Backbone as CSV, one residue per row, in Angstrom:
resi,resn,N_x,N_y,N_z,CA_x,CA_y,CA_z,C_x,C_y,C_z
1,UNK,10.979,-8.090,21.803,11.211,-8.818,20.577,12.562,-9.526,20.701
2,UNK,12.572,-10.811,20.387,13.822,-11.565,20.459,14.762,-11.125,19.355
3,UNK,16.027,-11.491,19.499,17.009,-11.138,18.473,16.625,-11.736,17.126
4,UNK,16.124,-12.969,17.146,15.708,-13.635,15.914,14.527,-12.903,15.269
5,UNK,13.535,-12.555,16.077,12.372,-11.828,15.553,12.774,-10.443,15.072
6,UNK,13.695,-9.812,15.791,14.183,-8.496,15.402,14.910,-8.563,14.056
7,UNK,15.728,-9.582,13.881,16.466,-9.739,12.626,15.505,-9.992,11.460
8,UNK,14.503,-10.829,11.706,13.509,-11.111,10.667,12.763,-9.829,10.302
9,UNK,12.357,-9.066,11.307,11.651,-7.804,11.063,12.529,-6.831,10.285
10,UNK,13.814,-6.782,10.602,14.742,-5.922,9.849,14.807,-6.351,8.389
11,UNK,14.865,-7.661,8.161,14.919,-8.170,6.787,13.648,-7.825,6.018
12,UNK,12.511,-8.000,6.649,11.243,-7.680,5.982,11.162,-6.184,5.702
13,UNK,11.567,-5.363,6.657,11.564,-3.911,6.446,12.517,-3.490,5.346
14,UNK,13.716,-4.054,5.346,14.683,-3.747,4.291,14.192,-4.210,2.934
15,UNK,13.584,-5.403,2.904,13.048,-5.921,1.646,11.909,-5.043,1.146
16,UNK,11.024,-4.625,2.043,9.904,-3.768,1.635,10.419,-2.485,1.000
17,UNK,11.420,-1.886,1.617,11.988,-0.641,1.082,12.628,-0.872,-0.287
18,UNK,13.387,-1.950,-0.416,14.064,-2.217,-1.688,13.066,-2.588,-2.786
19,UNK,12.076,-3.407,-2.454,11.076,-3.776,-3.462,10.322,-2.546,-3.938
20,UNK,10.045,-1.637,-3.021,9.334,-0.412,-3.374,10.195,0.470,-4.262
21,UNK,11.438,0.627,-3.915,12.314,1.536,-4.656,12.832,0.944,-5.964
22,UNK,13.049,-0.361,-6.006,13.676,-0.981,-7.181,12.785,-1.975,-7.912
23,UNK,11.758,-2.476,-7.258,10.941,-3.520,-7.846,11.456,-4.896,-7.458
24,UNK,10.606,-5.891,-7.626,10.933,-7.259,-7.229,12.079,-7.809,-8.059
25,UNK,11.976,-7.687,-9.354,12.977,-8.309,-10.228,14.360,-7.697,-10.064
26,UNK,14.445,-6.409,-9.837,15.750,-5.746,-9.731,16.375,-5.884,-8.342
27,UNK,15.585,-6.299,-7.366,16.094,-6.408,-5.998,16.704,-7.783,-5.772
28,UNK,17.938,-7.788,-5.323,18.614,-9.046,-4.996,18.627,-9.236,-3.482
29,UNK,18.916,-10.441,-3.066,19.035,-10.696,-1.634,20.196,-9.915,-1.041
30,UNK,21.224,-9.668,-1.837,22.347,-8.843,-1.368,21.879,-7.414,-1.090
31,UNK,20.991,-6.888,-1.939,20.425,-5.555,-1.696,19.657,-5.534,-0.376
32,UNK,18.861,-6.580,-0.159,18.058,-6.663,1.065,18.961,-6.745,2.288
33,UNK,20.001,-7.559,2.192,20.941,-7.700,3.313,21.580,-6.360,3.642
34,UNK,22.014,-5.650,2.616,22.648,-4.343,2.834,21.668,-3.349,3.457
35,UNK,20.459,-3.296,2.916,19.452,-2.361,3.433,19.046,-2.703,4.869
36,UNK,19.130,-3.974,5.221,18.713,-4.438,6.544,19.832,-4.430,7.566
37,UNK,21.061,-4.349,7.079,22.194,-4.446,7.990,22.371,-5.847,8.544
38,UNK,21.970,-6.835,7.760,22.048,-8.242,8.156,22.903,-8.972,7.121
39,UNK,23.805,-9.857,7.533,24.607,-10.599,6.557,23.721,-11.399,5.603
40,UNK,24.102,-11.424,4.327,23.287,-12.071,3.301,23.041,-13.542,3.629
41,UNK,24.010,-14.204,4.221,23.829,-15.609,4.575,22.722,-15.830,5.591
42,UNK,22.452,-14.841,6.411,21.391,-14.962,7.417,19.994,-14.943,6.809
43,UNK,19.872,-14.393,5.627,18.554,-14.324,4.990,17.967,-15.720,4.843
44,UNK,18.796,-16.684,4.448,18.305,-18.038,4.181,17.833,-18.753,5.443
45,UNK,18.254,-18.287,6.596,17.760,-18.856,7.852,16.276,-18.519,8.025
46,UNK,15.897,-17.337,7.584,14.527,-16.857,7.758,13.652,-17.092,6.527
47,UNK,14.257,-17.025,5.364,13.509,-17.126,4.110,14.266,-18.036,3.151
48,UNK,13.625,-19.133,2.748,14.302,-20.099,1.876,14.461,-19.578,0.455
49,UNK,13.525,-18.735,0.037,13.577,-18.203,-1.324,13.255,-16.712,-1.306
50,UNK,13.558,-16.065,-2.396,13.199,-14.649,-2.540,11.677,-14.492,-2.496
51,UNK,10.957,-15.440,-3.091,9.496,-15.373,-3.061,8.958,-15.457,-1.634
52,UNK,9.610,-16.239,-0.769,9.197,-16.287,0.637,9.359,-14.913,1.289
53,UNK,10.427,-14.228,0.933,10.658,-12.881,1.457,9.602,-11.907,0.921
54,UNK,9.262,-12.035,-0.355,8.216,-11.187,-0.942,6.885,-11.449,-0.233
55,UNK,6.585,-12.717,0.050,5.359,-13.044,0.791,5.346,-12.361,2.159
56,UNK,6.491,-12.348,2.813,6.579,-11.696,4.126,6.343,-10.190,4.004
57,UNK,6.820,-9.591,2.925,6.580,-8.160,2.691,5.087,-7.915,2.469
58,UNK,4.445,-8.773,1.694,3.004,-8.630,1.461,2.244,-8.758,2.785
59,UNK,2.628,-9.722,3.608,1.986,-9.891,4.922,2.193,-8.647,5.787
60,UNK,3.384,-8.069,5.723,3.658,-6.843,6.486,2.809,-5.685,5.967
61,UNK,2.650,-5.593,4.638,1.790,-4.550,4.073,0.354,-4.722,4.567
62,UNK,-0.101,-5.970,4.586,-1.464,-6.243,5.046,-1.628,-5.822,6.509
63,UNK,-0.629,-6.108,7.327,-0.666,-5.674,8.730,-0.678,-4.152,8.832
64,UNK,0.153,-3.491,8.037,0.222,-2.026,8.071,-1.094,-1.404,7.635
65,UNK,-1.702,-1.981,6.600,-3.002,-1.482,6.146,-4.038,-1.661,7.253
66,UNK,-4.035,-2.817,7.896,-4.966,-3.051,8.997,-4.792,-2.045,10.118
67,UNK,-3.545,-1.763,10.470,-3.268,-0.769,11.513,-3.731,0.624,11.091
68,UNK,-3.495,0.969,9.818,-3.919,2.275,9.323,-5.443,2.403,9.389
69,UNK,-6.152,1.371,8.944,-7.614,1.432,8.934,-8.178,1.464,10.353
70,UNK,-7.571,0.727,11.251,-7.989,0.763,12.656,-7.786,2.162,13.229
71,UNK,-6.659,2.770,12.897,-6.394,4.140,13.362,-7.423,5.111,12.792
72,UNK,-7.766,4.959,11.512,-8.772,5.837,10.908,-10.127,5.647,11.577
73,UNK,-10.471,4.403,11.885,-11.732,4.133,12.583,-11.752,4.791,13.955
74,UNK,-10.600,4.834,14.599,-10.515,5.404,15.937,-10.514,6.924,15.975
75,UNK,-10.205,7.544,14.848,-10.120,9.013,14.816,-11.464,9.692,14.638
76,UNK,-12.404,8.983,14.041,-13.694,9.615,13.764,-14.790,8.561,13.717
77,UNK,-15.984,8.980,14.074,-17.138,8.095,13.936,-17.860,8.347,12.620
78,UNK,-17.468,9.398,11.906,-18.153,9.738,10.659,-17.425,9.119,9.464
79,UNK,-18.126,8.329,8.655,-17.490,7.638,7.537,-16.804,8.564,6.523
80,UNK,-17.400,9.715,6.229,-16.770,10.628,5.261,-15.437,11.144,5.799
81,UNK,-15.373,11.399,7.096,-14.106,11.843,7.690,-13.074,10.719,7.670
82,UNK,-13.520,9.492,7.852,-12.603,8.351,7.767,-12.036,8.230,6.354
83,UNK,-12.901,8.355,5.370,-12.448,8.278,3.975,-11.498,9.425,3.648
84,UNK,-11.794,10.602,4.166,-10.888,11.740,3.978,-9.536,11.446,4.614
85,UNK,-9.548,10.813,5.764,-8.300,10.415,6.409,-7.491,9.461,5.548
86,UNK,-8.187,8.544,4.883,-7.508,7.629,3.956,-6.845,8.407,2.830
87,UNK,-7.568,9.349,2.257,-7.003,10.163,1.178,-5.776,10.938,1.650
88,UNK,-5.844,11.437,2.841,-4.721,12.244,3.350,-3.458,11.415,3.539
89,UNK,-3.610,10.107,3.697,-2.413,9.248,3.768,-1.624,9.353,2.464
90,UNK,-2.335,9.350,1.340,-1.647,9.476,0.050,-1.137,10.896,-0.154
91,UNK,-1.871,11.855,0.348,-1.402,13.237,0.292,-0.082,13.365,1.056
92,UNK,-0.020,12.765,2.231,1.205,12.809,3.040,2.379,12.120,2.345
93,UNK,2.088,11.147,1.510,3.140,10.394,0.811,3.416,10.930,-0.589
94,UNK,2.852,12.069,-0.952,2.907,12.522,-2.347,4.329,12.666,-2.885
95,UNK,5.268,13.114,-2.071,6.644,13.260,-2.562,7.257,11.910,-2.913
96,UNK,7.100,10.942,-2.036,7.681,9.623,-2.305,6.889,8.890,-3.392
97,UNK,5.582,9.109,-3.450,4.766,8.521,-4.516,5.207,9.060,-5.875
98,UNK,5.520,10.343,-5.939,5.992,10.926,-7.201,7.305,10.283,-7.643
99,UNK,8.096,9.855,-6.725,9.387,9.249,-7.067,9.281,7.756,-7.366
100,UNK,8.485,7.022,-6.547,8.483,5.561,-6.653,7.118,4.940,-6.927
101,UNK,6.056,5.737,-6.976,4.720,5.188,-7.162,4.097,4.797,-5.834
102,UNK,2.934,4.219,-5.884,2.242,3.754,-4.682,2.872,2.440,-4.233
103,UNK,3.211,2.301,-2.965,3.840,1.060,-2.520,2.956,-0.169,-2.727
104,UNK,1.658,-0.019,-2.599,0.756,-1.149,-2.808,0.542,-1.404,-4.292
105,UNK,0.203,-0.354,-5.022,-0.071,-0.493,-6.448,1.137,-0.936,-7.249
106,UNK,2.311,-0.454,-6.884,3.528,-0.829,-7.613,3.805,-2.317,-7.486
107,UNK,3.667,-2.846,-6.276,3.933,-4.270,-6.063,2.882,-5.127,-6.764
108,UNK,1.626,-4.746,-6.668,0.563,-5.485,-7.347,0.782,-5.467,-8.853
109,UNK,1.149,-4.320,-9.384,1.376,-4.198,-10.820,2.515,-5.107,-11.278
110,UNK,3.608,-5.094,-10.542,4.744,-5.931,-10.942,4.434,-7.419,-10.781
111,UNK,3.861,-7.803,-9.659,3.573,-9.218,-9.435,2.401,-9.700,-10.277
112,UNK,1.567,-8.787,-10.734,0.444,-9.153,-11.587,0.865,-9.740,-12.918
113,UNK,2.101,-9.555,-13.282,2.618,-10.129,-14.528,2.956,-11.609,-14.362
114,UNK,2.977,-12.062,-13.122,3.311,-13.451,-12.823,2.031,-14.256,-12.641
115,UNK,2.185,-15.557,-12.630,1.036,-16.433,-12.425,1.441,-17.568,-11.488
116,UNK,1.964,-17.192,-10.318,2.506,-18.199,-9.403,1.927,-18.106,-8.005
117,UNK,0.855,-17.374,-7.851,0.238,-17.219,-6.546,0.590,-15.910,-5.867
118,UNK,1.804,-15.422,-6.090,2.182,-14.137,-5.495,1.330,-13.012,-6.054
119,UNK,0.922,-13.155,-7.317,0.069,-12.134,-7.927,-1.235,-11.988,-7.141
120,UNK,-1.838,-13.093,-6.772,-3.091,-13.044,-6.012,-2.848,-12.562,-4.577
121,UNK,-1.763,-13.018,-3.955,-1.461,-12.600,-2.579,-1.240,-11.092,-2.490
122,UNK,-0.613,-10.527,-3.507,-0.277,-9.099,-3.484,-1.510,-8.206,-3.474
123,UNK,-2.639,-8.729,-3.911,-3.861,-7.922,-3.928,-4.490,-7.771,-2.546
124,UNK,-4.031,-8.554,-1.573,-4.625,-8.542,-0.235,-4.740,-7.169,0.406
125,UNK,-3.648,-6.388,0.452,-3.754,-5.065,1.080,-4.757,-4.140,0.376
126,UNK,-4.773,-4.176,-0.945,-5.721,-3.328,-1.677,-7.147,-3.819,-1.449
127,UNK,-7.343,-5.130,-1.467,-8.678,-5.677,-1.216,-9.182,-5.263,0.167
128,UNK,-8.287,-5.239,1.125,-8.681,-4.839,2.486,-9.122,-3.378,2.520
129,UNK,-8.396,-2.521,1.815,-8.791,-1.109,1.744,-10.143,-0.974,1.051
130,UNK,-10.334,-1.701,-0.048,-11.611,-1.629,-0.768,-12.771,-2.092,0.110
131,UNK,-12.578,-3.183,0.838,-13.643,-3.673,1.718,-13.981,-2.640,2.793
132,UNK,-12.937,-2.036,3.366,-13.142,-1.019,4.397,-13.866,0.201,3.810
133,UNK,-13.412,0.660,2.649,-14.043,1.826,2.014,-15.494,1.518,1.653
134,UNK,-15.755,0.300,1.209,-17.131,-0.091,0.913,-18.008,0.030,2.167
135,UNK,-17.487,-0.385,3.304,-18.235,-0.257,4.560,-18.514,1.214,4.884
136,UNK,-17.552,2.070,4.608,-17.739,3.500,4.884,-18.827,4.073,3.979
137,UNK,-18.777,3.713,2.695,-19.799,4.217,1.767,-21.178,3.648,2.105
138,UNK,-21.229,2.397,2.548,-22.511,1.815,2.970,-23.068,2.588,4.165
139,UNK,-22.199,2.973,5.089,-22.636,3.759,6.251,-23.116,5.151,5.844
140,UNK,-22.660,5.612,4.681,-23.123,6.895,4.141,-24.388,6.726,3.304
141,UNK,-24.946,5.513,3.316,-26.156,5.171,2.569,-25.975,5.273,1.062
142,UNK,-24.789,4.991,0.586,-24.560,4.961,-0.854,-25.377,3.822,-1.461
143,UNK,-26.025,4.074,-2.607,-26.754,2.994,-3.265,-25.812,1.968,-3.913
144,UNK,-24.573,2.334,-4.068,-23.591,1.434,-4.692,-22.246,1.548,-3.956
145,UNK,-22.174,1.078,-2.729,-20.973,1.285,-1.925,-19.710,0.653,-2.510
146,UNK,-19.829,-0.513,-3.135,-18.626,-1.139,-3.704,-18.118,-0.315,-4.878
147,UNK,-19.010,0.124,-5.734,-18.604,0.934,-6.885,-17.967,2.242,-6.420
148,UNK,-18.508,2.838,-5.378,-17.916,4.072,-4.844,-16.528,3.814,-4.267
149,UNK,-16.370,2.684,-3.580,-15.055,2.333,-3.019,-14.035,2.121,-4.132
150,UNK,-14.448,1.414,-5.171,-13.549,1.172,-6.308,-13.198,2.491,-6.988
151,UNK,-14.185,3.357,-7.189,-13.919,4.650,-7.837,-12.951,5.492,-7.007
152,UNK,-13.135,5.498,-5.696,-12.237,6.262,-4.831,-10.807,5.729,-4.932
153,UNK,-10.660,4.408,-4.820,-9.307,3.858,-4.849,-8.701,3.938,-6.248
154,UNK,-9.526,3.835,-7.273,-9.020,4.031,-8.639,-8.515,5.460,-8.806
155,UNK,-9.205,6.408,-8.197,-8.740,7.794,-8.229,-7.406,7.968,-7.529
156,UNK,-7.244,7.290,-6.392,-5.966,7.336,-5.678,-4.864,6.735,-6.542
157,UNK,-5.128,5.561,-7.085,-4.101,4.880,-7.874,-3.791,5.633,-9.166
158,UNK,-4.805,6.201,-9.789,-4.562,7.006,-10.985,-3.696,8.209,-10.680
159,UNK,-3.988,8.870,-9.571,-3.162,10.002,-9.142,-1.735,9.579,-8.872
160,UNK,-1.570,8.411,-8.253,-0.226,7.911,-7.940,0.551,7.585,-9.213
161,UNK,-0.110,6.945,-10.166,0.565,6.601,-11.430,0.997,7.865,-12.167
162,UNK,0.102,8.842,-12.263,0.447,10.079,-12.971,1.504,10.890,-12.229
163,UNK,1.405,10.960,-10.914,2.424,11.679,-10.133,3.787,11.044,-10.349
164,UNK,3.823,9.717,-10.381,5.076,9.004,-10.605,5.565,9.198,-12.034
165,UNK,4.674,9.089,-12.996,5.065,9.237,-14.402,5.616,10.629,-14.684
166,UNK,5.006,11.632,-14.074,5.417,13.018,-14.299,6.430,13.501,-13.265
167,UNK,6.711,12.649,-12.273,7.621,12.999,-11.167,7.189,14.321,-10.520
168,UNK,5.864,14.422,-10.310,5.291,15.664,-9.794,4.347,15.365,-8.631
169,UNK,4.771,15.610,-7.399,3.908,15.331,-6.256,2.633,16.173,-6.235
170,UNK,2.645,17.315,-6.909,1.444,18.154,-6.936,0.298,17.475,-7.674
171,UNK,0.611,16.559,-8.582,-0.441,15.798,-9.261,-1.197,14.955,-8.232
172,UNK,-0.468,14.308,-7.340,-1.102,13.494,-6.296,-1.898,14.372,-5.348
173,UNK,-1.314,15.486,-4.953,-2.002,16.399,-4.030,-3.306,16.918,-4.641
174,UNK,-3.254,17.293,-5.913,-4.450,17.806,-6.588,-5.519,16.716,-6.702
175,UNK,-5.097,15.496,-6.962,-6.058,14.396,-7.059,-6.711,14.128,-5.701
176,UNK,-5.939,14.188,-4.643,-6.509,14.015,-3.301,-7.547,15.104,-3.033
177,UNK,-7.238,16.363,-3.364,-8.200,17.458,-3.146,-9.479,17.213,-3.956
178,UNK,-9.320,16.757,-5.187,-10.489,16.487,-6.024,-11.347,15.384,-5.406
179,UNK,-10.701,14.329,-4.948,-11.435,13.226,-4.330,-12.093,13.663,-3.019
180,UNK,-11.434,14.543,-2.274,-12.044,15.080,-1.047,-13.307,15.874,-1.374
181,UNK,-13.256,16.655,-2.445,-14.453,17.413,-2.851,-15.579,16.451,-3.230
182,UNK,-15.236,15.374,-3.905,-16.232,14.374,-4.284,-16.903,13.785,-3.046
183,UNK,-16.111,13.541,-2.007,-16.677,12.993,-0.765,-17.629,13.967,-0.082
184,UNK,-17.385,15.252,-0.252,-18.225,16.244,0.423,-19.513,16.538,-0.345
185,UNK,-19.623,16.025,-1.576,-20.838,16.235,-2.362,-21.950,15.326,-1.848
186,UNK,-23.189,15.790,-1.952,-24.308,14.943,-1.515,-24.368,13.657,-2.335
187,UNK,-24.740,12.573,-1.694,-24.873,11.261,-2.344,-26.292,11.125,-2.896
188,UNK,-26.363,10.505,-4.074,-27.705,10.267,-4.632,-27.928,8.805,-4.877
């Protein structure tokens, strides 16, 4: 990775962390520079506006989701085990989710209040998970694979919102266990 690409990646990583912890509106470019270890003036070389930086974070989330789903596909040939693997990702993040919410859901929720295109772009990572989960449910011969995918992800997001609201990671863990039990039930 070149120095320029490395610096850009540091900025995107620092921005992702700050947006997750503080939200878009509360995060300044100075915060991003500090979190990235890059001088604030250098940000403008890579990103002309804060929205450009937010777009880069969304693109990075989409890449991370793609990598996660590819890894889940590689771990098992059975769709229910793949879906369980997806749930366990949120289980593994339960402590940080209790503190800051879901990194995907939080950004979508905040940007959803806007009407400038970023709101639609922010849905990309979640849409990718839903499409993947729908494929898994279809492979399980679900009569309604999209509805099952939406219900599963709604359960994840509901658990994340409540865990964050109550600052209790056990809420997220319990929701993951409940959703895992649902996956193990026979499909009708």
